[in-house]
C-alpha positions in Angstrom: -31.0 74.5 39.6 -30.2 74.8 43.0 -33.7 75.5 45.0 -32.7 77.0 47.9 -34.6 80.0 49.1 -31.2 81.4 50.4 -29.4 82.0 47.3 -31.2 84.6 46.5 -30.8 86.8 49.8 -29.6 89.9 47.6 -28.8 93.3 50.3 -28.5 95.1 47.1 -32.1 93.8 45.7 -33.5 94.2 50.0 -34.7 90.6 49.6 -34.6 87.3 50.6 -36.2 85.5 47.7 -37.9 82.2 46.8 -37.0 81.1 43.3 -39.7 79.4 42.4 -43.7 79.5 43.0 -46.8 78.5 42.4 -49.7 80.9 40.6 -52.8 80.4 41.3 -56.2 82.4 41.7 -57.1 83.9 45.3 -60.4 85.4 46.5 -61.0 89.0 47.7 -62.4 87.4 50.8 -58.8 86.7 51.4 -57.7 90.1 51.3 -60.7 91.4 53.2 -59.3 94.0 56.5 -60.0 96.7 58.4 -62.8 99.0 56.8 -61.4 102.5 56.4 -58.0 101.5 56.9 -54.9 100.7 54.2 -54.3 96.6 55.6 -50.7 95.9 54.4 -49.9 92.3 54.2 -46.9 91.7 55.1 -45.1 88.6 54.1 -41.6 88.0 56.0 -39.8 85.2 58.0 -38.4 85.1 61.4 -35.0 84.7 60.0 -35.2 87.0 56.9 -32.3 89.2 57.4 -34.3 92.0 54.6 -36.6 91.7 57.2 -34.9 92.6 60.0 -33.3 95.2 57.8 -36.6 97.1 57.5 -37.6 97.1 61.3 -36.8 100.8 61.7 -38.9 101.9 59.0 -42.0 99.8 60.0 -41.6 101.0 63.7 -41.6 104.7 62.4 -44.7 103.5 59.7 -46.8 103.0 63.3 -46.3 105.6 64.9 -47.1 108.1 62.0 -49.4 106.4 60.2 -50.9 103.6 62.5 -54.5 105.7 62.9 -54.3 104.8 58.4 -52.6 101.7 58.4 -53.1 97.9 59.8 -50.1 95.1 59.5 -51.7 92.0 58.5 -48.4 89.9 59.6 -48.4 86.7 57.1 -45.6 84.0 57.4 -43.7 83.1 54.0 -41.9 79.8 54.8 -38.3 80.9 54.0 -36.7 77.9 54.7 -38.7 74.5 54.8 -35.3 72.4 55.3 -32.0 71.9 54.2 -32.0 68.3 53.8 -34.2 68.8 50.1 -32.1 70.9 48.3 -29.0 70.9 45.7 -25.2 72.1 46.5 -24.0 75.5 45.4 -23.9 79.1 46.6 -25.9 79.4 49.8 -26.6 75.7 50.1 -25.5 74.8 53.8 -26.0 76.6 57.2 -22.3 77.8 57.2 -22.9 79.9 54.3 -25.8 81.6 56.0 -23.2 82.9 58.8 -20.7 84.6 56.3 -23.9 86.3 54.4 -25.4 87.4 57.8 -22.2 89.1 58.4 -21.7 91.1 55.2 -25.3 92.2 54.9 -25.3 93.7 58.6 -23.4 97.0 57.7 -25.5 97.2 54.3 -28.5 97.8 56.7 -26.9 98.9 59.6 -28.7 97.2 61.6 -26.4 94.2 64.0 -26.8 90.8 63.2 -24.5 87.9 64.4 -23.9 84.9 62.2 -22.5 82.6 64.7 -25.4 80.6 65.3 -25.2 79.0 61.7 -22.1 77.8 63.0 -22.6 76.7 66.2 -26.2 75.3 66.5 -27.5 75.8 62.9 -31.3 76.3 62.4 -32.8 73.3 60.6 -36.1 75.0 59.2 -37.3 78.5 59.9 -40.9 76.5 60.1 -41.0 76.2 63.8 -40.3 79.7 64.8 -43.3 80.6 61.9 -45.5 78.2 63.4 -44.8 79.8 66.7 -45.6 83.1 65.8 -48.8 82.0 64.3 -49.8 80.7 68.0 -49.2 83.8 69.4 -50.9 85.7 67.0 -53.9 83.6 67.7 -53.9 85.1 71.3 -52.8 88.5 70.7 -52.4 90.2 67.8 -50.0 93.2 69.1 -47.8 90.8 71.5 -47.4 88.7 68.4 -45.7 91.5 66.9 -43.6 91.8 70.3 -42.8 88.1 70.0 -41.4 88.5 66.8 -38.9 90.9 67.8 -38.0 88.8 70.8 -36.7 85.9 68.2 -35.6 87.6 66.3 -33.4 89.5 68.7 -32.6 85.8 69.9 -31.4 84.6 66.7 -29.9 87.8 64.8 -28.2 89.0 68.2 -27.8 86.4 70.6 -27.2 83.7 68.2 -29.8 81.2 69.7 -31.5 78.4 67.5 -35.1 79.5 67.6 -36.4 76.3 66.1 -35.5 75.3 69.9 -38.7 75.0 72.0 -37.1 76.2 75.2 -36.4 79.5 73.5 -39.6 79.7 71.5 -41.4 79.3 75.2 -39.3 81.8 76.6 -40.1 84.1 74.2 -43.9 84.0 75.0 -43.3 84.4 78.4 -41.4 87.6 78.1 -43.7 88.7 75.5 -46.8 88.3 77.9 -48.7 85.6 76.4 -50.6 83.2 78.1 -47.7 80.3 77.6 -50.0 77.3 78.3 -52.4 78.4 75.5 -49.8 79.1 73.1 -48.0 75.9 73.6 -51.2 73.9 73.0 -51.6 76.2 70.0 -48.1 75.8 68.9 -48.9 72.2 68.6 -51.7 71.9 66.9 -54.1 75.1 65.5 -51.5 77.3 64.5 -50.2 75.1 62.1 -52.9 75.2 60.4 -52.9 78.7 60.2 -49.5 78.9 58.9 -50.1 76.5 56.1 -52.8 79.3 55.1 -50.3 81.5 54.9 -47.9 79.5 52.9 -51.0 78.9 50.5 -52.3 82.7 50.3 -48.7 83.8 49.7 -48.4 80.9 46.6 -51.6 82.4 45.4 -50.5 86.0 45.8 -47.2 85.3 44.2 -45.0 86.1 46.6 -41.7 85.2 46.0 -39.6 86.9 48.4 -39.3 88.5 51.8 -40.0 91.5 53.0 -43.0 91.8 50.6 -45.6 94.1 51.6 -49.0 94.0 50.0 -50.9 97.4 50.1 -54.9 96.3 50.1 -58.3 98.3 50.7 -61.4 97.8 50.2 -60.6 94.3 49.5 -58.4 95.3 46.2 -54.5 95.0 45.8 -53.5 98.4 44.7 -49.8 98.5 45.3 -46.9 96.4 46.3 -43.3 97.2 48.1 -40.8 94.2 47.4 -37.6 94.5 49.2 -35.7 96.8 51.4 -36.7 100.1 50.8 -36.2 103.8 52.4 -38.9 104.7 54.8 -40.1 107.2 51.9 -41.3 104.4 49.7 -43.7 103.5 52.7 -45.0 106.6 52.9 -45.5 107.7 49.1 -47.3 104.4 49.1 -49.8 105.4 52.1 -50.5 109.0 51.0 -51.2 107.8 47.4 -53.7 105.6 48.4 -55.0 107.7 51.0 -54.4 111.0 50.2 -56.2 112.2 53.5 -54.5 110.0 55.7 -53.1 112.3 58.3 -49.3 111.8 59.6 -49.5 111.8 63.3 -46.8 113.6 65.3 -45.0 111.5 67.8 -42.7 112.8 70.6 -38.8 112.1 69.5 -37.9 112.4 72.9 -35.8 109.5 74.1 -37.6 108.3 76.9 -40.9 108.4 74.9 -39.7 106.3 71.8 -38.2 104.0 74.3 -41.8 103.5 76.2 -43.0 102.4 73.0 -40.2 100.5 71.5 -38.4 98.7 74.8 -35.4 97.9 72.6 -33.8 99.9 70.0 -31.1 99.3 67.7 -28.9 102.6 66.4 -30.0 102.7 63.4 -33.8 102.6 64.5 -33.6 105.3 67.0 -31.6 107.5 64.1 -34.8 107.0 61.9 -37.6 107.4 64.8 -35.5 110.1 66.2 -35.1 112.1 62.6 -31.5 112.5 63.1 -27.7 111.0 61.8 -26.7 107.4 63.3 -23.5 108.8 64.7 -25.9 111.2 66.4 -28.0 109.0 67.5 -25.2 107.1 69.1 -24.1 109.9 70.8 -27.1 110.6 72.2 -27.3 107.0 73.2 -24.0 107.0 74.4 -25.1 109.5 77.1 -28.2 107.9 78.1 -26.1 105.0 78.9 -23.9 107.4 81.2 -27.0 108.6 82.7 -28.2 104.9 83.4 -31.2 105.2 81.4 -30.8 102.8 78.8 -28.5 99.7 79.0 -25.8 98.9 75.9 -25.5 95.6 74.5 -22.4 95.5 71.9 -22.4 93.5 68.9 -19.5 92.9 66.5 -21.7 95.0 63.8 -23.8 97.4 66.2 -25.5 97.6 69.4 -29.1 97.1 71.0 -30.1 99.9 73.5 -32.1 98.5 75.9 -34.4 100.9 78.5 -33.7 100.8 82.1 -37.5 100.6 83.5 -35.9 101.3 87.6 
């Protein structure tokens, strides 16, 4: 059997799946989060297309339920190496290029697959370790770092295993680059291994996997690409008293929180249709409030600070 995890990136399931995992016990100590909040242990990977697909849902959840929910980002190790796998299906980098092009319209998120043809990644481990180095320094900036590296690989077709791209992302995220580099080359590798070990113990077999916990207990699991209502339903079921925060859907307010948005993200955050979101964003470019980066399968809109 082919053991390449990328074989089971299925848009209908909304999951990038690992075919085999090792079952073992985990301790409640490993699930400890913030008291009085739901902690979501989010297993993801920098090159997981399904994880890119749920960016809109996660961003909306943070705006509406950030007072009730904390997200604990964990790296799952989707692609250790191409060398250890047999052939068949998605068994080589060029196979991923076509796959990414196919899933892009399904998630309504722009994805370019060209990097797998021109400068293919040999593993998702380096950008995963790089994220852990960012996370050790600043959790919020680490999320920004992940976003930057994902835009690099999914949109700009950059090989994010290369140190120059990872280091540039650290600078763009406002991290102490010297400290990030030191951690990337040492302690972050240990932290990454801890994530892999816990993932196996929890039975994580694909991405995205969001494990909803409270008071050191697993209460629900959301597996794969799902609409926003599925996220919200789990939150309100676990914490019936969780209050939805009102937030401004004015474009300048949304871009103040998220400086880059895809059309789908803007639509979800603004509670409007995809077509209306595009028209609104196009008008904002004419007013020089945002810039548009065009891709084969969609657009990225960037807030103009000046």
